[in-house]
N, C-alpha and C positions, 0 to 999 in steps of 0.2 A: 559212684552209686547215686541213686535218687532217693528222695525222701518219700516215705510211704504216705498213704492217704491220711493216716492219723497224725502225721507230722512228728513221729517219734524217732525215726531213724536219722542219724546225723552223718553228713558227708564231711570227711576230713581230708579229702584228696585235692581240693581246689579252694581258691579264695583265701581269706584270712584264716589263720590257725587258731588265734586266741578265742574268738567267739564260739566256734564249733567245739573246741577242746573243753571250754568251760561248760557249754551246753551238754556235752557228753558226761563230763565229770560230776556236775552238780547233782544229777539224780543218783549217781553212785554214792556220793557223799551222803545224800539223804537216805539211801538204802542202808548204808553203813551206820548212820545215826540211828535208824530204826533197829538195826541189829544190836547196837550198843544198848538201846533201851530194853531190848530183849534180855541182854545179859545183866543189865543193871536192875531190872525188875526182879530177876532171880536173886541177885545179891541182896537187894533191899529187903525182900520178904524173908529170905533164908536168914538174913542177919538178925531178924527178930527171934530166931531160935537159939542164938548164942555163938560163941567162938568155934565150938566143935563143928557146927553146921557150915559156917563160913570156910573153915579149914578143909572140910570134906569137899566142897566145890573147888577149892584151890588145888587139892590133890588130884581130883578127878579130871579137871579140864586139860592138863597137858597130855594125859594118856588118851583121852577122847580125841584131842586135836591130832595126836600122832597117828592114830588109826585112820581118821577121816582124811588126813592129808595124803596118805598113801594112795588113795583113790581120787581124792579131790584135786590133786595136782594134775591128773589126767584131763580134767575139764579145761585146763589152760590150753591143751592141744586143740580143743574145740574152739576156743576163742581165737587162737592163732590161725587155724585153718579157715574158719568162717570169715575172719576179718581180711585175710589176704586174698581169698577167693572172691570176697565181696569187692575189694578194691580192684581186682583184675576183671570183674564183670562175669565171673564163672557161676551163673545162677544155679545150674543143675548141680554143680559140685558143692555149693553151699548147703543145699538140702541133704545131699548124700553124707557129707562129713558130719553134719548135725545129727542125723539119724544114727550113724555109726558111733558117735560119741555117747549118745544116750544109751544104746544097747550095751556097748562094751563097759562103760563105767558102772552101769547098773549091776552087771554081773560081778564086777570086781567088788562093789559095795556089799553084796550079799556074803561073799567070802570073808571080807574084813569084819563084818558084823559078827559072824560066828566066832572068828578068832578073838575079837575083843571081848565078847561075852565070856569065853572060856578063860582068858588070861587075866581078867580083872581081879579076881581074888588072889592071884599069885603075885602080880606086879605092883598093885597099889600099896601093899604093906612095905615093899621095898622103897617105893617113892616116898612114903610117909615118914620114914626115918624115926625121929623122936616124937612125932605127933601122937596125940592121945589115941588109944585103941578105939574109942567110940567114933572119933573122927574118921578113922580108916574104915570102920564098918559102914558108916554112912556113905563114904566115898564109893565103896564097892557096890552098894545098893543103887546109888544114883547112876553110876557108870554102866551097870548091866542093863538098866532100863533104857538108857540112851542108845545102847547098841541094838536093842530090840527094834528100835525105830530108826536106825541109822540110814536105811535105804531112802527114807523120806528126806533126810537132811542132804544126802547125795543128790536126790532128784531135784531139789530146789537149787542146789549149787550148779547142776548141769544147765537148768533153765536159764539162770542168770548169766552163765558164761557164754552160752550160745547167742543169746540176744545182745549181750555186750559186744561180741565180735561183729555182729551185724550192724551195730550202731544204735540199737534201741536199749536205752537204760531206764526209760520211763516206765515201761510195763513191769519190769521186775521191781521197781520202786513201789508201785501201787500194790503189787502182790505181797511184798515184804510188809507194807503198812497193815494189810489185812491180817497177816500172820502175827505180827507184833501185838496188834490190838487184841487178838484172841488170847495170846499168851499173857498179856497184862491182866485180862479179865479172869483167866483161869488161875494164875499164880496165887493170889492171896487166899482164894477159896480152897484150892487143893492143898496148899501148904499149911494154913492155919485153921481151916474149917470154920465152924460157927460158934467158937467159944474164945473170948478174949482176942478177937481178931481186930487188929488196928484199922483195917479197912472200914469197918462199920463205924468206928469212932471218928475217922476222918470224914466220912460221908455225913455223919450226924452234925459235925461242926462246920461243914462246908457251906459257904454262901450259895444261896439258891437251891440247896439240897438239904432242907430241913431246918435251916437257920437263916432267917431274914433280918435278924436283929441288927446286922451291920448297916442295913439301909435306914432303919428307924433311928439309929444313933447319929446319922449324919445331920448337920444343922439344916433346918428348914425342909427336911425330906422325910416322907413316910411312905413305906411300901404300900401300894394300892391293895385294896381288899381282894380284888380278883387274882392278884399274884399269890396271896396266901392260900387261896382256894383251889389252885391248880392241883390235880390229883398227884402228879409225880413229885410235887414239893411237900405235900402233906404226908410225909413219911417219917416215922420215928425209927431210925435205923438201928438203934440199940434194942428197941423192942422187937424189931424184925429179926435181928440176930438171935435173940432169946427164943423166938418162935421157931426159927429154923433149927436151932439146936434141940429144942424139945421134940421136934418132928423127926429129926434124923439122928441125933446123937453124934454127929460128925465133928470130930475135933481136929481134922486135918491129917495129912499124910507126911508132914514134915518135908525133909529133903526129897523124899520119893515123889511128893506132889510136884516139885519143881521139874523133875525129870519127865513126869507124865504130861505136864502142861507143854513142855518143849516138844515132845514127840507128837502130840495131837495137833498143835498149831502148825508145826512144820509139815506134818502129813497132809493137812488140808491145803496148804500153799502149794506143795508139790503136785498134788492131783489137779488143782486148778491150772497150774502152769502147763502141765502136759496136755490137758484138755485144750488149752488155747493153741498150743503149738501143733497139735494133730488135727484140730478142727478147721484149720484154714482161717481163723480169725486174726492171725498176724501175717505180715508179709513173709516172714521166715516161717515156712510151713514144712512139716515133715510128714511123710506117709509111712504106713506100716512096712512097705517094701524097703524103705531106707534102713530098717532095723536089721535086715539080713546082713550079717557080718561078712565083709569082704576082706580077705587076708591083706591085700596091699594097703587098704585104708587103715586097718587095725595096726599094721606095722608103722604107718606114719604117725598115728595117735600115740603109739608106744614110744617111738623115737623122739617125739617132741614132748610128750607128757611125762615119761618116766623120770627124766632129769628134774622136772618141776616137782613131781611127786617126791623124789628123793630130797630135793631142796626143802620142801615143806615138812617132810618127815624129819629131816635133820634139824630143822628149826624147832619142831614140836618136841623132839627128843631132847634138844638143848634146853627148852623150857622145862621139861621134866627134870633134867639134871640141875638146872638152876633152882627149881623148887626143892630138890633134895639138898642142895647146898644151903638154901635158906633154912631147911629143916635141921641141918647140922647146927645152926645157931640157936633156934628155939621155935616153939609153936607160934608165938606171937609174930615172929619174923615171917613165917609162912603165911599167916593171915594178912599181914601188911603187904607182902609181895603179891598175894592174890588180889587184894583190893587195888593195889597200885596198877596192876596189869589190866584190871577191868576198867579203871578210870582212863588208863592210857588208850584203850580201844576207842574212847570218845575223843581224846586229845588227838589221836593219830588220824582222825577222819579225813582231813584235807589231803594228807599224804596218800591214804588208801584210794580215795576218789581219783586223784590226779594220776596215781600209778596205774590204775586199771584203765583210765581214760587214755593214758599214754600207750599202753599195750595195744589198744584198738587203733589209735592214731598211727603208730609205727607200722602195725600190720597192714592197714589199708593203704598207706602210702608206699610201702615196699611192694605190695601187690600191684600197685599202679606204676611201679618202677620210678618212684620219686624219692630216691635215697636221701638227698640233701634235705628235703622237706621232713622226712622222718627224723633225722638228727635234730632239726630245728624244733620239732615238737618236744623232744626230750629236754632240750635246753630251756625252752619256754616254760615247761612244767616245773623244772628245777628252780627257775627264778620265782615263779609264783609261790611254790612251797616254802622257799626261803623267807619271803616276806611274811607269809601267814604265820609260820612257826616262830618268827622273831617276836611277834605279838603274843602268841600262845605261851611261849616260854616265860615271858614276864608275868602273865596272868597266873599260870600254874605255880610259879615260885611264890607269888604273893598270897595265893589262896590255898596253899598246900594243906594247912590244918583243917579248915572248914570242909574241904573236899573229902578227906579221910573220915572226919567225924560223922558225916552224913550216913556212912555205910556201917559203922560199928560204934554207935554211941555208948559211952559209959565204960570204955576199955582204954584207959590212958596209955598203957604200954604199947598197944597196937597203933594208937593214934600218933604217938611220938615217933615210932619207927616209920610209919607211913609218911609223916611230915618230912622227915629226913630224906626219905626216898625221892620225893618230888623236888626238894631243894637241891639235891645232887644231880638228878637225872634231867630235870626240867631245862637247864641251860643248854643241853646237848640235843634238844629236839630238832633244831635246824639241820644238823648233820644226819640224824635219823631220817628225816623227810627227804633229803637229797639222795640218800642211799636207796630208799624205796623207789623213787621216781626213775632214777637212772637205771637201776637194775630191771625195772619193769620195761624200759625201752629195749634192753637186751632180750627180754622174754618175748616181747611183741614181735621182734625180728625172727623169732624161732631159735635164737641162740640160748636155748634153755640150759645147755651145759655150762655156758659162761655164767648165767645168772645163778645156777646151782653152786658153782665153785665159789663165787663171791659170798653167797649166803652162808655156806658152810664155814668159810674163813671168818665171817663176821661173828659167828656164834662159837665155833669150836676152836678157832685160832686166837681171836682177840677178846673173847668174853669169858669163857669158862675157865681157861688156865689162870688168867689174872685174878679172877674171883676166888678160885680155890686157894691160890697163894695168899691173897689178902686175908682169908678166913683162917687158914691153918698155920701160915708162917708169921704174918704180921699180927694176927690175932685181933683184928678190928671188928669182928662180928658182922652184924647186918650192914654196917658201913662198907664192908668189903664187897658185899653183893651189889649194893647200889653203885659203888665206884667202878666195879667191873663192867656193869651195863653202860655207864656213861662213857668209859674209855672206848668200848666197842663201837658206839655210835660214831665217834670221831674217826677212828681208824678205818672203819668200813667205808665211810663216805669218801675218804681220801683215796682208797683203793679203786672204787668204781669210777671216780672222777678221772683218774689217770687212764683207765681203759677206755672210757668214753672218747677221750681225745686221741689216743694212739692205737686203739684196738680195731679189728676188722669185723665188727659185729653186725654192720648194717647191710645184710643180704637177706632176701626172702627165701622161703622154703619151697616155693611152688615149682621151681625148675626141677626139683627132685620128685615132685608129686605126680607120678605117672599113674593114672587111673587104671583099674583092671579092665579086662576086655569087655565085660558087660557094661561098665560105666562108660567106656569110650564109645561103645556102640550107641548107647542112649544119648550121649552128648552129640554124636553126629546126626542122629535123627532129629534132635531138638534144634540143631544148629546147622542146617544144610548149606548155608552160605559161608560158614566159617568166620562169622563176624562177632562171635561171642554172644549172640542173641537168638532166642527161639524164633522160628519162622513167623513172619507176620507182625513182629513187635519192633518198635523203634530201638535204635542203638542207645546204650546207656550214655548219658551226657557226662563225660569225665572232664 
């Protein structure tokens, strides 16, 4: 494939693999970093409400992830089909499969949203175990609001997946940045309102925002008069908070505010993303006619996507079970587990970025019939992630206590449990990263059943049973939860490593991708010479 005019699409089928793989993966890492900021902003501001509020988010997230993953896994089919058709130079098919993915997954998301809304009050108390009743109530409220807006969350997932398959990871990164900025601005206001809001205290004390004393305190320096007189600096934020409260009486929506902020910010991002992809402002362009569902293409999406949906659902359900196992220990263990997982979303960024970049690299190269190069991309990504996580493991081990303390200050029980979590799990991050990257290679090849099998084994075979035994038989409490996770990282990495060497996973899915009669006719009209290019356009430089 060629690079578009904006320079945002990455060609992974020729030349050096290292540079384009990193160029593709870094924006994904940045996007995931922004996603983590999204989650951490919720955790930080909700943490001001106390342990019940933090526990509510910990209880809610696995159920939300479970429902979203049922449909979100289908977007991987979009990535696979777009990347392999892009590598093969099938321009018309790229637009077609993109449109079919948008239409089909959107319909699925509506059904899942309704199911999630109805089941939240039934299932969350079961997940909650020994958690406080107020925490469970808050979790139900938060979860139902998220499901009201779940179609927006799906919409943005679809947009990211399709452009990632095409080789454009920069545009989704920009859009994620806008969405995260909106969420960070909305969170403190909607959660805490205009009374005793930490945001206004931070702004009041911030340098260049109401407090220039730090400049005047420096030897031989005095802030100039004009700096003091700038209107946006001459603000008493504590007085502003008092005025806003007097005018509105708004004391915040608590946990509900976090859910509303998420739905609004994701909704705006999804609408902008679809506007870009339908308006022709991106090289990957979809028309309304592409949304008319074609049975053969839907079958292909289901065939590739359902195993990934099952994989992600099994992982989410496993997270739900692990949360329940933590709840068998204590409420503080649930809070520590939730905080640990949120921090891990930051720690795992290199693996996530390289895994998704590897999916595209494998897909494009298999589409271009370069199987050895596809395997080399997986090996290269594994080497990179091993080096990166070697460093990350040391840092997390040393900084465990400060990391946890940031998110729930003043609760020594949760802080101690969270510190133990990172000291036990941190040294196994290298294995976790290797598993993610290698399994992503299987997924990019369209071997989604293989990836599903390994993911299920990693959770339900070598994580949950040992954890349960460590809690109930060995009686080691929260240490059993942390130990079960660490063991699963090592065992799962060993399993996928063996299959990478000896398995027959490196085949593309295009040989089976027979278009319907209407699509075949359109392709023939657009490509009368049979060279894979529309009439009058130069051949793709592979």
